C-alpha positions in Angstrom: 136.1 114.5 117.5 133.5 112.2 116.3 130.4 112.4 118.6 128.6 115.2 116.5 125.7 116.1 115.5 125.0 114.1 112.6 121.0 115.5 111.3 122.4 119.4 111.9 125.4 118.5 109.6 122.5 116.6 107.0 120.4 120.0 106.7 123.5 122.2 105.6 125.4 119.8 103.3 125.5 121.9 99.7 126.3 118.3 98.2 125.7 115.0 99.5 128.4 112.3 99.9 129.9 110.1 97.7 130.3 106.6 99.1 132.6 104.1 97.3 131.5 100.1 97.5 135.2 98.8 98.6 135.7 95.5 98.1 133.0 93.5 97.0 134.4 90.3 98.4 134.4 92.2 102.1 131.9 93.8 103.8 131.8 96.8 102.5 128.4 96.0 100.6 127.2 94.8 103.9 128.0 98.2 105.6 126.1 100.4 102.9 122.8 97.7 103.0 122.9 98.7 106.7 122.1 102.5 105.9 118.6 101.5 104.8 118.3 100.5 108.3 119.4 103.8 109.6 117.2 105.3 107.8 117.6 108.6 105.5 116.0 111.1 108.1 119.2 110.1 110.4 121.7 110.6 108.1 123.2 113.1 105.9 122.1 113.1 101.8 124.4 110.4 100.6 124.8 108.3 97.2 126.8 105.2 97.1 128.8 104.1 94.1 128.6 100.6 93.0 126.7 97.7 90.9 123.0 97.7 92.0 123.0 94.0 90.9 125.7 93.5 93.4 124.0 95.0 96.3 120.4 93.5 95.0 122.4 89.8 95.1 124.2 90.9 98.6 120.8 91.7 100.1 119.5 88.6 99.4 121.9 86.9 100.8 122.0 88.6 104.1 118.0 88.0 104.2 117.9 91.9 103.7 115.1 94.2 101.7 117.0 96.3 99.2 115.1 99.3 97.7 118.0 100.4 95.6 117.1 103.7 93.2 119.3 104.3 90.3 120.9 108.0 90.1 122.0 109.2 87.0 124.1 111.8 88.5 125.0 113.1 92.3 122.1 115.7 93.0 119.5 113.2 92.5 120.3 111.7 95.8 119.2 114.9 97.6 115.8 113.4 96.9 115.4 110.1 97.4 113.0 108.8 100.0 113.3 107.6 103.4 114.6 103.5 103.6 115.4 104.1 99.7 119.3 103.8 98.6 120.9 105.7 95.9 123.3 104.3 93.2 125.5 105.6 90.7 125.9 102.7 89.1 129.5 101.6 88.1 130.1 101.2 83.9 132.8 98.2 85.4 130.7 95.3 86.9 131.2 93.7 90.0 130.5 90.5 90.6 128.8 89.2 94.4 132.1 86.8 95.7 131.4 87.0 99.6 135.2 85.9 100.9 136.4 85.3 97.5 138.6 87.7 95.7 137.9 88.3 92.0 140.4 89.9 90.0 137.5 91.1 87.7 135.9 93.4 90.3 139.6 95.1 90.4 138.6 97.7 87.9 135.0 98.8 89.3 136.8 98.9 92.6 139.0 101.6 91.6 136.5 103.3 89.1 134.4 103.8 92.2 137.3 106.0 94.3 138.0 108.0 90.8 134.6 108.8 90.2 133.8 109.9 93.7 137.1 112.1 94.0 135.8 113.6 90.7 132.7 114.3 92.0 134.0 116.2 95.0 136.3 118.3 93.2 133.8 119.4 90.8 131.6 120.4 94.0 128.9 117.5 93.1 129.8 115.7 96.5 130.5 117.4 99.6 133.2 114.1 100.8 134.2 110.9 100.2 133.0 108.1 102.6 135.0 104.9 101.0 134.4 101.1 102.2 137.5 99.2 102.6 139.7 97.7 99.8 142.1 94.9 99.7 145.2 96.3 98.2 146.3 92.5 97.3 143.4 92.2 94.7 144.3 95.8 93.0 147.4 94.9 93.0 146.8 92.4 90.6 145.2 94.7 88.4 148.1 97.0 87.9 147.2 99.5 91.1 150.8 100.7 92.2 149.9 102.8 95.7 151.0 101.9 98.7 147.5 102.4 100.0 143.9 104.5 99.7 145.5 107.5 101.3 148.2 107.9 99.1 146.3 106.9 95.7 143.3 109.7 96.8 146.6 112.4 96.8 147.9 111.1 93.6 144.4 111.5 91.9 143.9 115.4 93.6 147.5 115.8 92.4 146.9 114.9 88.8 143.9 117.0 88.5 144.8 120.1 90.0 148.3 120.0 88.6 150.3 120.3 92.4 151.6 117.8 95.2 149.5 116.9 98.0 151.0 115.6 101.2 148.0 113.0 102.7 148.0 112.5 106.3 146.2 109.4 108.0 144.0 111.0 111.2 142.5 108.2 113.3 139.9 110.0 114.6 137.8 108.3 117.9 136.0 109.2 120.8 138.8 108.5 123.6 141.9 109.1 121.2 143.0 110.6 118.0 146.3 109.6 116.4 148.4 110.7 113.5 151.3 108.3 112.2 153.9 110.5 110.5 155.3 107.3 108.2 152.6 105.2 107.1 152.7 102.2 105.0 156.0 101.3 104.9 158.5 98.4 106.6 159.2 99.3 110.3 163.1 98.6 109.2 162.6 101.5 106.9 161.0 104.2 109.3 164.3 105.5 111.0 165.7 107.1 107.7 162.1 107.9 106.5 161.7 109.9 109.6 162.9 113.6 108.9 162.8 116.5 110.7 161.2 118.3 107.5 158.2 115.4 107.5 157.5 115.9 111.5 156.8 119.6 111.0 154.7 119.1 107.2 152.6 116.7 109.2 152.1 118.8 112.3 151.6 121.9 109.9 148.7 119.9 108.0 147.2 118.5 110.9 147.2 121.7 112.9 145.5 123.5 110.0 142.7 120.8 109.2 142.1 120.6 112.8 141.4 124.4 113.1 139.4 124.6 109.7 137.5 121.3 109.5 137.1 120.6 113.0 137.0 123.9 114.8 139.7 123.7 117.3 141.2 126.9 117.6 144.3 125.8 119.3 145.3 122.1 118.4 147.9 120.3 121.1 149.9 118.6 119.6 151.7 115.6 121.7 154.5 113.7 119.7 155.8 110.3 120.4 159.1 109.9 120.5 160.7 106.7 118.3 162.4 104.9 120.4 162.2 103.2 123.9 161.2 106.0 126.4 161.9 108.9 123.7 165.3 107.6 123.9 166.4 108.7 127.1 168.2 111.7 125.7 170.1 109.7 123.4 170.9 106.7 125.4 168.8 104.3 123.6 168.9 106.3 120.0 169.5 109.6 118.7 166.5 109.8 116.6 164.5 111.6 119.1 167.0 114.0 120.3 168.6 115.0 116.6 165.3 114.9 114.2 162.0 114.3 116.6 163.0 117.5 119.2 164.3 120.3 116.8 161.1 119.8 114.8 159.1 120.4 117.4 161.1 123.7 118.6 160.5 125.1 115.3 156.7 123.9 115.3 156.5 126.1 118.2 158.5 129.0 117.1 155.9 129.0 114.4 152.9 128.9 116.4 151.8 125.3 116.6 151.5 124.0 120.1 153.6 120.9 119.5 155.3 119.3 122.7 157.2 116.2 123.2 158.7 113.8 122.4 157.0 111.8 124.8 157.7 108.0 125.6 154.9 105.4 123.6 154.5 103.6 126.5 152.6 105.9 129.1 151.6 108.6 126.9 148.2 106.9 125.8 146.6 106.5 129.6 143.7 108.3 130.3 145.4 111.0 132.5 147.7 111.4 129.7 145.2 112.0 126.7 143.4 115.0 128.5 146.5 117.0 127.8 146.5 117.1 124.3 144.1 116.8 121.3 146.2 114.5 118.9 149.1 112.1 119.4 151.6 112.5 116.6 153.5 109.0 116.3 156.3 108.1 114.4 155.0 104.9 112.6 151.8 103.4 111.6 151.6 100.8 114.2 152.8 103.0 117.3 149.4 105.0 116.2 147.0 102.3 115.4 147.4 99.9 118.2 146.3 102.3 120.7 143.7 103.8 119.0 141.9 100.7 117.7 142.7 99.3 121.1 140.6 102.2 122.4 137.6 102.3 120.0 137.8 99.8 117.4 134.1 100.0 116.3 134.1 103.9 116.8 136.9 105.3 115.3 137.4 106.9 111.9 140.2 106.8 109.2 140.2 110.6 108.1 142.9 112.0 105.5 143.8 115.3 106.0 146.0 117.7 103.8 143.8 117.2 100.5 141.6 119.4 99.0 138.9 117.2 99.4 137.3 115.6 102.4 137.9 111.8 103.0 136.8 109.2 105.6 136.6 105.9 106.2 135.9 103.1 108.6 139.0 102.0 110.4 138.6 98.2 109.9 139.5 96.3 107.0 137.5 94.4 104.4 136.9 91.6 107.0 136.3 88.9 103.9 135.9 86.3 106.2 132.8 87.5 108.0 131.2 88.9 104.3 127.5 88.0 103.6 126.9 86.6 107.2 125.0 89.3 109.0 127.4 90.1 111.7 129.3 92.9 110.5 128.9 96.0 112.5 128.7 99.3 111.3 129.4 101.4 113.8 132.7 102.6 112.4 131.1 103.4 109.0 128.2 105.2 110.4 131.1 107.2 112.1 132.6 107.6 109.1 129.6 109.3 107.6 128.8 111.3 110.4 132.3 112.7 110.7 132.5 113.5 107.0 129.1 115.2 107.1 130.2 117.6 110.1 133.7 118.1 108.4 132.1 119.3 105.0 129.6 121.4 107.0 132.5 123.5 108.6 134.3 123.8 105.7 131.8 125.1 103.9 131.0 127.2 106.5 134.6 128.6 106.9 134.7 129.3 102.7 131.1 131.4 103.2 132.8 133.6 106.2 136.8 133.9 104.8 137.7 137.4 103.8 138.0 137.3 99.9 
C-alpha cells in the first residue's frame, strides 16, 4: 500500500505536510537534511518544525550543504524553491547532541509534535510525518504516554472533546500489519485482549482502508494468539472464546474478516496474497514480520484519528546519528504515504454527499 505516485499527490495537496524533527540525538535530523538531496520537485510540499540552528550544525557534521529557509507560517512552505528546506522554528531550543540524550531537548521535541497536530486540526497542514522519538528521554521531562501513537490520540481528544482509539498500521510493499494491543508487556496481553477491542480495531482499519487507501472491500486476516491458533482450545482458550466470536460479529457487520489463523504460517508469500492487512494480537507478532520483510520501506501509519499521521518504522538509531550512514528510505516512504492519504481524504471530503 505504499508504492504510489508521490508527484501526483504533491500537485493535489491543499496544504503542506508538517514534519516533526524527533529526538535530536538520533537520526531524525539526518533524515530531514536528506530531503534537500531529493529536491522539492520530487516531494510533496512540506515544512519541518525544528530548531534551524540545530539542523545547520548537524549539516556541518555531515558535510552537507544546508539551505534552511525560516518560515513564519505553514502556508509559506508552498512557495519554497527547489533545494531549500522550509523550517518553522521551535520556541524551545534544541542542541545538536548526536548519540547523547540531553534532557534539555525534551520540551522542544514535544513542542514539535503539539504544533504539528494543531496545524493539521486547523487545516494549515494536510498530514503529520513524525521523525522517531526516544520515549525514555521524554519520560525524564514528564511525558506520561506509552508512545507517540497514544500521545497523538490524546492531543486530538483534548482539542476536539471526544476520545479516539489510535490503531497502528505497519504498511509495507509486501505486508501490512496491525497489532491490536501495542505498548504493553507481553504478560498483560491475554487480559487486555478482548473481543470488543478486536472488533473496534477492525472497524477502524476497515473504514480507514476504504477512505484513505481506496480499498473497496478490505480483507482482514486475524492471527491467533496461541501457537497454531489454539488448536480448537487445546493450546489456550483465547482464540475460541475471544477472537473467533469477534470475527463472527465483524462478518455479520459486513467486514471481510477471517481467522483466527496460525501466526507461524500466515506471513508466507502465498498466504499474503489472500488478505490486505494482517490483524495481529500483540506488538511483536505484527512488527517482526513487517520489519523482516521490508525494514527500509515499511511505514508506520496511525489510523483512527481525525488527522493523518505517518512515520518511518524504525527508532532513533542514535548510535549512527551524524555518521552519514542513515538510510532515508522509510522516511521518504512515510512522506509519500502521507501525501497520498491526504490526497484521497481531500477527494473523499469533496465528493461526500452533504
